[in-house]
Structures are given as structure tokens and as C-alpha cells.
C-alpha positions as CSV (number, residue, x, y, z in Angstrom):
1,M,137.4,92.8,115.0
2,S,139.4,91.8,111.9
3,E,139.0,93.6,108.6
4,T,137.9,91.7,105.5
5,T,140.5,91.3,102.7
6,T,138.2,90.9,99.8
7,R,137.1,94.1,98.1
8,P,133.5,94.1,97.0
9,P,132.6,95.0,93.4
10,L,130.9,98.2,92.5
11,W,127.4,96.7,92.3
12,F,127.7,95.8,96.0
13,W,128.1,99.5,96.9
14,I,125.2,100.4,94.6
15,V,122.9,97.8,96.1
16,A,123.9,98.8,99.7
17,A,123.3,102.5,98.9
18,M,119.9,101.8,97.3
19,A,118.9,99.7,100.3
20,L,119.9,102.5,102.7
21,L,117.7,104.9,100.7
22,W,114.8,102.5,100.8
23,N,115.1,102.1,104.6
24,I,115.4,105.8,105.1
25,V,112.0,106.1,103.4
26,G,110.8,103.6,106.0
27,V,112.1,105.8,108.8
28,I,110.4,108.8,107.3
29,S,107.2,106.9,107.2
30,F,107.6,105.8,110.8
31,I,108.3,109.4,112.0
32,G,105.2,110.5,110.0
33,L,103.1,107.9,111.9
34,I,104.3,108.7,115.4
35,T,104.0,112.5,114.9
36,M,100.6,112.5,113.2
37,T,98.6,115.4,114.4
38,P,95.0,115.2,115.8
39,E,93.9,117.2,112.7
40,A,95.5,114.6,110.3
41,I,93.8,111.8,112.3
42,A,90.5,113.6,112.1
43,A,90.8,113.9,108.3
44,M,90.9,110.1,108.0
45,S,87.8,108.0,107.5
46,E,86.2,106.5,110.6
47,A,87.5,103.1,109.6
48,E,91.0,104.4,109.2
49,Q,90.8,106.2,112.5
50,A,89.8,103.0,114.2
51,L,92.8,101.2,112.7
52,F,95.1,104.0,113.8
53,N,93.7,104.4,117.3
54,N,93.6,100.7,118.0
55,T,97.2,99.9,116.9
56,P,99.0,98.4,120.0
57,A,102.3,99.8,121.1
58,W,104.0,96.5,120.3
59,S,103.1,96.8,116.7
60,T,104.6,100.3,116.5
61,I,107.7,99.0,118.3
62,A,107.9,96.3,115.7
63,F,107.7,99.0,113.0
64,A,110.5,100.9,114.6
65,I,112.7,97.7,114.8
66,G,111.9,97.0,111.2
67,V,112.9,100.4,109.8
68,F,115.7,101.3,112.2
69,G,117.2,97.8,112.0
70,G,117.2,98.2,108.2
71,V,118.9,101.6,108.3
72,F,121.6,100.5,110.7
73,G,121.9,97.2,108.9
74,C,122.6,99.1,105.7
75,L,125.1,101.4,107.4
76,F,126.9,98.4,108.8
77,L,126.8,96.8,105.4
78,L,128.5,99.9,103.9
79,L,131.0,99.8,106.7
80,R,131.5,96.0,106.0
81,K,130.9,95.0,109.6
82,S,129.8,91.7,111.1
83,L,126.8,93.2,112.9
84,T,125.1,93.7,109.5
85,M,123.5,90.2,109.5
86,T,122.1,90.6,113.1
87,L,120.6,94.0,112.2
88,F,119.0,92.7,109.0
89,V,117.5,89.7,110.8
90,A,116.1,92.0,113.6
91,S,114.6,94.2,110.9
92,L,113.0,91.2,109.2
93,L,111.5,90.0,112.4
94,G,110.2,93.5,113.1
95,V,108.6,93.5,109.6
96,I,107.0,90.1,110.2
97,V,105.6,91.0,113.5
98,Q,104.2,94.4,112.3
99,F,102.6,93.0,109.2
100,T,101.3,89.9,110.9
101,Y,99.3,92.3,113.1
102,W,98.3,94.5,110.2
103,L,97.1,91.7,107.9
104,F,95.7,89.1,110.3
105,M,94.7,91.0,113.5
106,T,93.0,94.1,112.0
107,D,90.4,94.7,109.3
108,A,92.9,96.6,107.1
109,V,91.9,94.4,104.1
110,S,88.2,95.5,104.4
111,V,89.2,99.2,105.0
112,Y,91.8,99.5,102.2
113,G,91.0,96.5,99.9
114,V,93.1,93.5,99.2
115,Q,95.5,95.1,96.8
116,H,96.3,98.1,98.9
117,A,96.4,96.2,102.2
118,Y,98.8,93.6,100.9
119,M,101.0,95.5,98.4
120,M,103.3,97.3,100.8
121,P,103.6,94.5,103.4
122,V,104.5,92.0,100.7
123,L,107.0,94.4,99.0
124,V,108.6,95.3,102.4
125,T,108.9,91.7,103.5
126,V,110.4,90.6,100.2
127,I,113.0,93.4,100.4
128,A,113.8,92.6,104.1
129,C,114.3,88.9,103.1
130,A,116.5,90.0,100.2
131,L,118.7,92.1,102.5
132,V,119.2,89.2,104.8
133,W,120.2,87.0,101.8
134,F,122.4,89.8,100.4
135,A,124.2,90.2,103.8
136,N,124.7,86.5,104.1
137,M,126.0,86.3,100.5
138,A,128.4,89.2,101.1
139,K,129.6,87.6,104.3
140,G,130.2,84.3,102.4
141,R,132.3,86.2,99.8
142,G,134.3,87.9,102.5
143,W,133.0,91.3,101.7
144,I,131.8,91.9,105.3
145,A,133.6,90.7,108.5
């Protein structure tokens, strides 16, 4: 693999580091979800418990692809490697699959209300799209291989 010759500006590193922190928060959220104790589940409302207990494995896998693809995409972005784009696209696809389930195949909107049910999915999807765009732009400028 050849190294890039164009040195990115300081703001590239700042954006990449902030994106990494954002995606680490996503991994922490994922770990919290998969390690939720029976006591924590019991403390939820009945409607929230139903959402949690009826989530299919493929949605949880999509969540994992979304957050871990984002973290590794950011790491590869910081290393200026060509796999960056592939990882960010995989992350975006994981986000789309997870939130398609959440918003259109569950009653999350009736449980949490429109604002709360849509706020994070929209924000996460916009950021995932922005990271795909950012990686593509960086590649076009020769900042990543």
C-alpha cells in the first residue's frame, strides 16, 4: 500500500479525533445495552421492556456494525489508510438497518414520543453520512490512501 504525500491540515486531525470520541460513546452505549442486568431491565416500564426483549439479534448486530465500523473507520482515518471509506460505509449501513428497525418496525415512537424516538437516530445518521463524505473528501485531497 502506498503512503499519501499530501499532509492534511490541523482541522483534519481535530475532526477525526472528535469523530473517534463520538464513536467511542456509541461503543459504550452498545456495551451498556448488551450487558444490561435483569434488574436494570426490570426497572424499565412495561413498554420499554417489551421493546428491549423483542429486539431481534440482527438489529443488535447492525448496532455493533454501526458503532465498531465507526470506531475502526476513525482509527483508519487517523492512520490515513484506504480502508477508511469501506469502514464508514459499513457503519452507515449498520446505522440505517438498526434505525429502520427502531423507527418503522417497533412502537418506539408511541413509547418515547416523536422527539425522543427520532432525535438520536437522525443525529447518528447525519453524522454517519458526514463521516462517509469526510472520508471521501479526504481521499480526494490525497490525505488518505
